[in-house]
C-alpha positions in Angstrom: 0.0 0.0 0.0 2.8 2.4 -0.8 1.6 3.7 -4.1 1.1 7.4 -4.7 -2.7 6.9 -5.2 -3.0 5.0 -2.0 -1.2 7.7 -0.1 -3.5 10.3 -1.6 -6.6 8.3 -0.6 -5.3 7.9 3.0 -5.0 11.7 3.1 -8.6 12.1 2.0 -9.6 9.6 4.7 -7.8 11.5 7.4 -9.4 14.8 6.2 -12.9 13.3 6.4 -12.2 12.1 9.9 -10.9 15.6 10.9 -14.2 17.0 9.7 -16.1 14.7 12.1 -17.3 12.4 9.3 -17.7 8.7 10.2 -15.7 7.0 7.4 -16.7 3.5 8.3 -20.3 3.9 9.7 -22.3 1.2 11.3 -25.1 0.9 8.7 -27.3 2.7 6.1 -30.9 1.8 5.6 -31.9 1.3 2.0 -35.4 0.8 0.6 -34.6 -0.2 -2.9 -32.0 -2.3 -4.8 -30.0 -0.6 -7.5 -31.6 -2.8 -10.3 -35.1 -2.1 -8.8 -34.5 1.7 -8.9 -34.1 1.6 -12.7 -37.7 0.4 -13.0 -39.2 3.3 -10.9 -41.3 6.0 -12.5 -39.9 9.5 -12.9 -40.7 11.7 -9.9 -40.5 8.8 -7.4 -39.0 10.4 -4.3 -37.5 9.1 -1.1 -35.5 6.5 -2.9 -32.6 5.3 -0.7 -29.9 3.2 -2.3 -26.2 2.4 -1.6 -23.3 1.1 -3.7 -19.7 1.4 -4.7 -18.7 4.3 -6.9 -17.5 2.9 -10.2 -17.2 6.1 -12.3 -17.5 9.9 -12.0 -18.0 12.3 -14.8 -17.2 15.8 -13.5 -18.7 19.1 -14.8 -18.5 22.5 -13.3 -21.8 22.5 -11.4 -22.9 18.9 -11.7 -21.5 15.3 -11.8 -22.8 12.0 -13.1 -21.9 9.1 -10.8 -22.3 5.4 -11.4 -22.7 3.1 -8.3 -22.9 -0.7 -8.6 -23.1 -4.0 -6.8 -23.2 -7.6 -8.0 -26.9 -7.3 -9.2 -26.8 -4.1 -11.1 -25.8 -0.4 -11.3 -27.5 3.0 -11.2 -26.6 6.4 -12.4 -26.7 9.3 -9.9 -26.9 13.0 -10.6 -25.1 15.4 -8.1 -26.0 19.1 -8.7 -24.4 21.9 -6.8 -27.6 24.0 -6.7 -29.7 21.1 -5.4 -27.4 19.7 -2.8 -25.4 22.8 -1.7 -21.8 24.0 -2.1 -20.2 22.2 0.9 -21.5 18.7 0.2 -20.8 19.2 -3.6 -17.2 20.3 -3.0 -16.7 17.6 -0.3 -17.7 14.9 -2.7 -15.3 16.2 -5.4 -12.4 16.8 -3.2 -12.5 13.8 -0.9 -14.4 10.9 -2.5 -12.7 8.5 -4.9 -13.7 5.8 -7.4 -14.1 2.6 -5.3 -15.6 4.3 -2.3 -19.1 3.4 -1.0 -21.9 5.9 -0.6 -25.5 5.9 0.4 -27.9 8.3 -1.2 -31.5 9.6 -0.9 -33.2 11.2 -3.9 -35.8 11.1 -6.6 -35.9 9.4 -10.0 -35.8 11.0 -13.4 -34.8 10.1 -17.0 -32.0 11.9 -18.8 -32.1 13.2 -22.3 -30.1 10.1 -23.3 -33.0 8.0 -21.8 -31.1 6.7 -18.8 -32.9 6.3 -15.5 -31.1 8.4 -12.9 -31.4 9.3 -9.3 -31.1 13.0 -8.4 -29.2 13.1 -5.2 -30.9 15.1 -2.4 -28.5 13.9 0.3 -25.6 11.4 0.5 -23.7 9.7 3.2 -20.1 8.4 3.1 -20.1 4.6 3.7 -16.5 3.4 3.2 -13.1 4.4 1.8 -11.2 2.3 -0.8 -7.5 2.7 -0.1 -6.5 1.0 -3.3 -7.5 2.2 -6.8 -9.6 -0.1 -8.9 -8.0 -1.6 -12.1 -8.4 0.8 -15.0 -8.4 -1.7 -17.9 -9.6 -4.9 -16.3 -11.1 -6.3 -19.5 -7.7 -6.2 -21.1 -5.9 -7.9 -18.2 -3.9 -10.8 -19.6 -3.0 -12.3 -16.2 -5.9 -14.7 -15.8 -4.5 -16.2 -12.6 -4.9 -12.7 -11.0 -8.6 -12.8 -11.8 -8.8 -16.1 -9.8 -6.6 -14.9 -6.9 -8.4 -11.6 -6.5 -11.9 -12.7 -7.5 -13.4 -9.7 -5.7 -11.9 -7.4 -8.4 -13.1 -9.7 -11.2 -16.6 -9.6 -9.7 -16.4 -5.8 -9.5 -15.1 -5.2 -13.0 -16.2 -8.0 -15.3 -19.9 -8.3 -16.2 -19.4 -11.8 -17.6 -18.1 -13.1 -14.3 -20.9 -11.4 -12.4 -23.6 -13.0 -14.7 -22.0 -16.4 -14.5 -21.7 -16.5 -10.7 -25.1 -15.0 -10.2 -26.4 -17.8 -12.3 -24.7 -20.2 -10.0 -26.6 -18.9 -7.0 -29.9 -19.0 -9.0 -29.1 -22.6 -10.1 -28.5 -23.8 -6.6 -31.7 -22.3 -5.4 -33.6 -23.9 -8.3 -32.1 -27.3 -7.7 -33.0 -27.2 -4.0 -36.5 -26.1 -4.8 -36.9 -28.9 -7.4 -36.0 -31.7 -5.1 -38.0 -30.3 -2.2 -41.0 -30.0 -4.5 -40.5 -33.7 -5.4 -40.6 -34.6 -1.6 -36.8 -35.2 -1.2 -35.4 -34.4 2.2 -32.1 -32.4 2.4 -29.5 -34.0 4.7 -25.9 -33.6 5.7 -23.2 -36.3 5.9 -19.6 -36.3 7.1 -16.7 -34.7 5.2 -14.1 -36.4 7.3 -14.2 -40.2 6.7 -12.1 -43.2 7.5 -12.3 -44.7 4.0 -12.6 -43.2 0.6 -15.6 -44.8 -1.0 -18.4 -43.7 -3.2 -16.4 -43.0 -6.4 -13.2 -43.9 -8.2 -10.8 -41.1 -7.2 -7.6 -40.4 -5.2 -8.6 -38.8 -1.9 -7.1 -35.9 -0.1 -5.9 -36.9 3.4 -5.7 -35.2 6.7 -4.9 -36.1 10.3 -7.1 -35.9 13.4 -4.8 -35.2 16.4 -7.3 -36.1 19.2 -8.2 -39.4 17.7 -4.6 -40.0 16.5 -5.8 -41.2 13.1 -5.5 -40.5 9.5 -8.7 -39.5 7.7 -9.8 -38.8 4.2 -11.8 -35.8 3.0 -14.8 -37.4 1.3 -14.7 -38.0 -2.5 -18.5 -38.5 -2.5 -21.3 -38.7 0.1 -22.7 -41.9 -1.5 -22.2 -44.6 1.2 -23.4 -42.3 4.0 -26.6 -41.3 2.1 -27.2 -45.1 1.5 -26.8 -45.7 5.2 -29.7 -43.2 5.7 -31.8 -45.4 3.3 -31.0 -48.3 5.6 -32.1 -46.2 8.5 -35.6 -45.5 7.0 -35.2 -42.4 4.8 -36.8 -43.0 1.4 -35.9 -39.8 -0.6 -32.8 -37.8 0.3 -30.4 -35.3 -1.3 -27.3 -33.4 -0.2 -25.3 -30.4 -1.4 -21.9 -32.0 -0.5 -18.5 -30.4 -0.6 -16.2 -33.1 -2.0 -12.5 -33.4 -2.5 -10.5 -35.3 -5.1 -6.7 -35.3 -5.4 -6.7 -35.5 -9.2 -4.9 -33.6 -11.9 -5.7 -30.0 -12.8 -7.6 -29.6 -16.1 -10.3 -27.3 -17.6 -13.0 -29.8 -16.4 -11.7 -30.8 -12.9 -11.6 -29.1 -9.5 -9.9 -30.6 -6.4 -12.7 -29.1 -4.3 -16.2 -29.0 -5.7 -19.9 -29.1 -4.7 -21.7 -32.3 -5.6 -25.5 -32.7 -5.5 -26.2 -36.3 -4.7 -29.5 -38.1 -3.8 -31.2 -41.4 -3.5 -34.8 -42.7 -3.8 -35.8 -46.1 -2.3 -37.9 -48.4 -4.6 -36.7 -46.6 -7.8 -34.6 -47.9 -10.6 -32.2 -45.9 -12.9 -34.9 -45.3 -15.5 -37.1 -43.5 -12.9 -34.0 -41.3 -12.1 -33.4 -40.7 -15.8 -36.8 -39.1 -16.0 -36.3 -37.1 -12.8 -32.9 -35.7 -14.1 -34.4 -34.6 -17.4 -37.2 -32.8 -15.5 -34.6 -31.2 -13.2 -32.4 -29.9 -16.0 -35.4 -28.4 -17.8 -36.6 -26.8 -14.5 -33.1 -25.4 -13.7 -32.7 -23.9 -17.2 -36.1 -22.2 -17.0 -35.5 -20.8 -13.5 -31.9 -19.8 -14.1 -31.9 -18.5 -17.7 -35.7 -18.2 -18.4 -35.3 -20.5 -21.4 -34.7 -24.2 -22.3 -32.7 -23.2 -25.4 -29.0 -22.2 -25.0 -26.0 -21.8 -27.2 -23.0 -24.2 -26.8 -19.9 -23.9 -29.0 -21.9 -21.8 -31.4 -24.6 -24.5 -31.7 -28.1 -23.7 -30.5 -29.5 -26.6 -28.4 -33.1 -26.9 -27.3 -33.1 -29.1 -24.2 -36.9 -29.6 -24.4 -36.4 -31.9 -27.4 -36.1 -35.6 -26.6 -32.6 -36.6 -25.7 -30.6 -39.4 -27.4 -30.0 -42.6 -25.5 -26.9 -44.7 -26.5 -25.2 -47.7 -25.0 -21.5 -47.6 -23.9 -20.7 -50.5 -26.3 -22.5 -49.0 -29.3 -20.8 -45.6 -28.8 -17.3 -47.0 -28.6 -18.0 -49.3 -31.6 -19.2 -46.4 -33.7 -16.3 -44.1 -32.9 -13.4 -46.6 -32.7 -14.5 -49.8 -34.5 -13.7 -51.7 -31.3 -16.3 -54.1 -29.9 -15.4 -54.2 -26.3 -17.5 -57.3 -25.6 -15.1 -59.3 -27.7 -12.2 -58.5 -25.4 -12.9 -59.5 -21.8 -9.1 -59.3 -21.0 -7.5 -55.8 -20.7 -4.3 -57.0 -22.5 -6.2 -58.2 -25.5 -8.3 -55.0 -25.5 -5.1 -53.0 -25.4 -3.7 -54.9 -28.4 -6.9 -54.3 -30.4 -6.7 -50.6 -29.8 -3.1 -50.6 -31.0 -4.2 -52.5 -34.2 -6.7 -49.7 -34.7 -4.0 -47.1 -34.3 -5.6 -45.6 -31.2 -3.0 -43.9 -29.0 -4.2 -43.3 -25.4 -0.8 -42.2 -24.2 1.4 -43.8 -21.5 -0.9 -46.1 -19.4 0.0 -48.8 -16.9 -2.3 -51.5 -18.3 -1.8 -54.0 -15.4 -2.6 -51.6 -12.6 -5.4 -49.8 -14.5 -7.6 -52.8 -15.1 -10.1 -53.3 -17.9 -12.8 -51.0 -16.7 -10.6 -48.0 -16.3 -8.9 -48.7 -19.7 -12.3 -48.7 -21.4 -13.1 -45.4 -19.6 -9.9 -43.9 -21.0 -10.8 -45.1 -24.5 -14.3 -43.6 -24.2 -13.1 -40.3 -22.8 -10.4 -39.9 -25.5 -12.3 -41.1 -28.5 -16.1 -40.7 -27.9 -17.0 -38.2 -25.2 -15.7 -35.0 -27.0 -18.1 -35.7 -29.9 -21.2 -35.7 -27.7 -22.5 -32.1 -27.9 -26.3 -32.4 -27.6 -27.7 -33.9 -24.3 -27.2 -37.6 -24.5 -28.0 -40.4 -22.0 -25.1 -42.9 -22.0 -26.3 -46.3 -20.6 -25.1 -49.9 -20.0 -21.6 -49.2 -18.7 -19.3 -52.2 -18.1 -19.8 -53.5 -14.5 -16.1 -53.1 -13.7 -16.5 -49.3 -14.2 -19.3 -49.2 -11.6 -18.3 -50.9 -8.3 -21.5 -49.6 -6.5 -24.0 -50.1 -9.3 -26.5 -52.9 -9.8 -25.7 -55.5 -12.4 -28.2 -55.8 -15.3 -30.5 -58.8 -14.9 -30.1 -59.9 -18.6 -26.4 -59.2 -18.8 -24.5 -59.2 -15.5 -21.4 -57.8 -17.3 -23.2 -54.5 -17.6 -24.6 -52.1 -15.0 -28.0 -50.4 -14.7 -26.4 -47.0 -15.0 -26.6 -43.8 -17.0 -24.6 -40.6 -17.5 -25.8 -37.4 -19.0 -23.2 -36.0 -21.4 -23.5 -32.5 -22.9 -20.7 -30.8 -24.9 -18.2 -33.5 -24.1 -18.7 -33.3 -20.4 -20.3 -35.8 -18.0 -22.7 -33.7 -15.9 -24.8 -36.3 -14.2 -24.0 -39.9 -13.1 -26.7 -42.2 -11.9 -27.6 -45.8 -11.4 -29.7 -48.5 -9.9 -27.8 -49.2 -6.7 -26.2 -52.5 -5.7 -28.0 -53.6 -2.5 -26.6 -57.2 -2.3 -24.0 -57.1 0.5 -22.3 -60.3 -0.6 -21.9 -59.0 -4.1 -20.8 -55.6 -2.8 -18.1 -57.3 -0.7 -16.8 -59.2 -3.7 -16.5 -56.0 -5.7 -14.9 -54.0 -3.0 -12.3 -56.8 -2.5 -11.6 -56.6 -6.3 -11.2 -52.8 -5.9 -8.9 -53.3 -2.9 -6.8 -55.7 -5.0 -6.5 -53.0 -7.7 -5.5 -50.4 -5.1 -2.8 -52.7 -3.7 -1.4 -53.1 -7.3 -1.0 -49.4 -7.6 -4.4 -48.0 -8.8 -4.6 -44.9 -6.6 -8.2 -44.2 -7.7 -9.6 -47.6 -6.8 -12.0 -47.8 -3.8 -10.9 -49.0 -0.3 -12.6 -51.7 1.7 -15.4 -50.2 3.8 -16.5 -52.6 6.5 -18.8 -50.2 8.2 -20.8 -49.6 5.0 -20.9 -53.4 4.4 -22.3 -53.9 7.9 -25.0 -51.4 7.2 -25.9 -53.2 4.0 -26.1 -56.5 5.8 -29.0 -55.1 7.9 -31.0 -54.9 4.6 -31.5 -52.4 1.8 -34.6 -51.9 -0.4 -34.2 -51.3 -4.2 -32.5 -47.9 -4.6 -31.6 -45.6 -7.4 -29.2 -42.7 -6.9 -27.6 -39.8 -8.8 -24.9 -37.2 -8.5 -23.6 -34.2 -10.3 -21.2 -31.3 -9.8 -22.6 -27.8 -9.6 -19.5 -26.3 -11.2 -19.5 -28.8 -14.1 -23.2 -28.2 -14.8 -22.8 -24.5 -14.7 -19.7 -24.7 -17.0 -21.7 -26.6 -19.6 -24.9 -24.5 -19.4 -22.9 -21.2 -19.6 -20.5 -22.5 -22.3 -17.5 -21.6 -20.2 -14.0 -22.5 -21.3 -12.8 -23.7 -17.9 -14.4 -25.0 -14.7 -12.4 -22.4 -12.6 -14.7 -19.7 -14.0 -17.6 -21.5 -12.3 -16.5 -21.3 -8.7 -16.3 -18.1 -6.6 -12.8 -18.8 -5.2 -10.9 -21.5 -7.1 -7.8 -23.0 -5.6 -4.6 -21.3 -6.8 -0.9 -22.0 -6.2 0.5 -20.2 -3.3 2.9 -17.4 -4.2 
C-alpha cells in the first residue's frame, strides 16, 4: 500500500475524519435495490440506495456518478444548486472511485434516456484505499482474476452474470428436489475410508483421535446408510475433494449434489434428471434453449439414449464385448492405431482402460444432451448389475458438450456381491491403482441389515454451470478457485 494513489486516498480519509465524518459507519438503511430503482417511475421520491462508486463524470456544477453491486448499477446526478456548495465540494475533493456511498433522492430520466437518481443527500459509507484496475477487460493475467476474484466480480460483467447464475441454479435445484418430496440432509466430510467414487482422496490427520482421515470424495455410502435407517428420498449439497490432476474440467474441491430414492430404478431417475435440468434452465436462464460452442440446443427436445458398447464401436470400430481381458483389448486398440498415451495396463484394469478409451475417442463428440447407458460393470463398483447381462450395470450418465454432468444408477444392494466387488477394488489399489476404492467394512455392515431397491444420482454444480454457460474452464464457475501459493 505504498503507491502514490493509496497515499492520496489515505490523506482524504484523514481529512474526512478531521471533519467529524464517520468514514466506516455502522449501517445505512436502503429501501430499494439498484436494479429495482431503474424500474421506478420518474418523480418517485424518497429512494434510498447504496453502492460502490465505479465512475464519476465531472462538470463545473454537476456530476454524473455510477454506483454498482453484483446485481446491477445505477446512475446518480449530483448538482451543486440542489445539494449545496459544501456537500458538492466535499464529494469532489475527498471521495474517490471505489468508495461506498448511500444516497437519498428522486428518480428522473436523462435526455439520453437513462434512469437516474437525483441526489438530495448522501452519506459516506466506506473508503477504498487502493485504486480499482483501469483496464480490467484487457488484463492478460488470468491467474490474477482467480486470486483476486473480488476485483473480477467488480469489474467483469461476464463473471458477475455467470456466478449470479450459479446462485440461482443452486436455489432452483434445491426447490426442485424439495417440491419432489426429497429431504435435504448432511453427511460427514471427514471419513475413515474413501468410498463412493473412483478417485484419489485428499488426506488429513485428526490429532485427538490420533488417526489419518480422508476428505470425502463422495457422500454416497453415508446417504445409502440413511436409506437403511428408514429415509426413502434424500439429497445433499456436498463439498467433495479429489486429489486429481488439474484440467479445464476438474476441480480438487467442488460441490456435488447427490441423492437417492428407495424403490426406484435408474430409468425413474433418468426421467427425474431430465425434468430437473429443464426446471433449472427455466428458473436460471428463463429458457430451455441455450447456445453451446456456437450451436443452439433446445433441451426440451427428446434426448438421445446410446449404450456404452455402441458408442465405442461407432467411434473406434472396437467391440469391447469381444475383449474380456485388458491386454487383448489394449492390443486391439493398437491395431486400430488408437493412441491413449502412457498407461500402466496392469494396474489400470479393464474398466478404467475402457473409460480412458471412451473419454479420449467418444466423449468429446457428444454435444447435444445424451444419456449414455449400460456401462461395463467393472466401471461401476457400487452399481446394480443388469438382470439380462451381469457384465453391464444399470447406469446412465448425461453428457453435454463433451462433459459428463450427471452420473446415476440403480444401486447395488446385495451385501455379498458388494463385498466381492470392494475386494476386487482393494486388490487393484494394492497393485497401484490410486483411484480404486478402499474396503469399507462399516458400510458393508449397514448393507447386511438390509436395503430396499434404490436408485441414486450425483452431479457437480460447477460442471453443470460450466456446460450451461458455455465456459472455457471450470475455474470460471467457482467463486474462489484454488490457486498455487505465491
